[in-house]
C-alpha positions in Angstrom: -8.0 -2.3 -18.3 -8.1 -4.4 -15.1 -7.4 -2.8 -11.8 -4.2 -3.7 -10.1 -3.7 -4.0 -6.3 -0.8 -3.1 -4.1 0.3 -2.7 -0.5 2.1 0.4 0.8 3.9 0.3 4.2 4.4 3.3 6.4 5.4 3.7 10.0 2.4 5.3 11.7 4.7 7.7 13.6 6.1 8.9 10.2 2.9 8.9 8.1 -0.4 7.3 9.3 -3.7 6.4 7.7 -5.2 9.3 9.7 -2.8 11.8 8.2 -3.5 10.3 4.8 -7.3 10.8 5.4 -6.7 14.5 6.5 -4.8 15.2 3.3 -8.2 15.2 1.5 -9.1 14.9 -2.1 -5.8 16.1 -3.4 -4.0 13.2 -1.7 -0.3 13.1 -1.0 2.9 12.0 -2.7 4.1 8.5 -1.9 7.8 9.4 -2.1 11.1 8.6 -0.6 11.2 5.0 -1.8 14.8 4.0 -2.5 14.6 0.3 -2.9 14.7 -0.8 -6.6 12.1 -3.5 -6.3 9.7 -1.3 -4.4 10.3 1.5 -7.0 9.5 -0.9 -9.8 6.2 -1.7 -8.1 5.5 2.0 -7.9 6.1 2.2 -11.7 3.5 -0.5 -12.3 0.8 1.6 -10.6 -1.9 3.2 -12.8 -4.5 5.9 -11.9 -7.4 4.1 -10.3 -5.4 1.2 -8.8 -6.0 0.5 -5.1 -3.5 0.0 -2.4 -3.8 -1.4 1.1 -2.3 1.0 3.7 -0.2 -1.0 6.1 1.2 0.3 9.4 4.6 -1.1 9.8 6.7 -1.5 13.0 4.0 -0.3 15.3 0.7 -2.2 14.8 1.9 -4.3 11.9 -1.6 -4.4 10.3 -3.5 -3.3 7.2 -5.6 -0.4 8.3 -7.1 1.2 5.2 -7.2 1.6 1.4 -5.8 4.4 -0.7 -6.3 5.0 -4.5 -3.6 6.0 -6.9 -4.6 9.3 -8.4 -1.4 10.0 -10.3 0.9 7.3 -11.8 4.6 7.2 -11.3 6.7 10.3 -11.9 10.3 11.4 -10.9 10.4 11.6 -7.1 11.0 15.3 -6.2 13.0 14.1 -3.1 15.5 12.2 -5.3 18.3 14.6 -6.3 19.7 11.9 -8.7 16.3 11.5 -10.5 16.5 7.7 -10.4 13.4 6.9 -8.3 9.7 7.6 -8.7 6.8 8.6 -6.6 3.0 8.3 -7.0 0.2 10.3 -5.7 -2.5 8.6 -3.6 -5.6 9.6 -1.8 -7.5 8.1 1.1 -10.3 5.8 0.1 -11.5 4.1 3.3 -10.6 2.7 6.7 -10.9 -1.0 7.2 -13.8 -2.0 9.5 -11.4 -4.3 11.3 -7.6 -4.0 10.8 -5.9 -7.1 9.4 -2.9 -8.0 11.5 0.3 -9.5 10.1 -0.2 -12.4 12.6 -3.6 -13.2 11.1 -2.2 -12.9 7.5 0.5 -15.4 8.4 -2.1 -17.8 9.7 -4.0 -17.9 6.3 -2.6 -20.6 4.0 -3.8 -18.8 0.9 -1.7 -15.7 1.8 1.6 -17.4 2.5 3.0 -16.4 -0.9 2.6 -12.6 -0.2 5.7 -10.4 -0.2 4.5 -9.0 3.1 5.5 -12.4 4.6 8.4 -13.4 2.3 10.1 -10.0 1.9 9.1 -8.3 5.1 11.3 -5.2 4.5 9.8 -4.4 1.1 7.8 -1.2 1.4 5.7 -1.3 -1.8 4.4 -4.6 -3.1 1.9 -6.1 -5.5 -1.2 -8.0 -4.3 -2.9 -10.4 -6.6 -6.7 -10.1 -7.0 -7.4 -13.3 -5.1 -5.4 -12.2 -2.1 -7.0 -8.7 -2.3 -10.4 -10.4 -2.0 -9.3 -12.6 0.9 -7.8 -9.6 2.8 -10.9 -7.5 2.3 -13.0 -10.4 3.6 -10.8 -10.7 6.6 -11.4 -7.0 7.3 -15.2 -7.4 7.0 -15.4 -5.4 3.8 -17.6 -7.0 1.1 -15.8 -6.2 -2.2 
């Protein structure tokens, strides 16, 4: 089965890529998502999928990559049991963070939800855009 790609947004003062890295091999839950579209994107994630880690509000840039290590399950922080969480672990830091400003300048990325739906916290990334963003960060993949 082909790998899918996503982008997860977090405010670095709430949960940063550095905290994600410190969580180690067991990773952490990506929980607390209460937007239906974002939750549906979490449901699409499979073990082994990769996600860009985006620092929102402060920084506004893609700073790293995490890997899904457990697919969607009922979010333990949701008392109504409507929403899901996934478990992710740190994969790598980007050599060079990719800023929202630079993403907006790239014509081939103008379709991304990151630009069109700026408040969405979990979004899909098509494979062509994944490759472009990795190239922008100096990672050959």
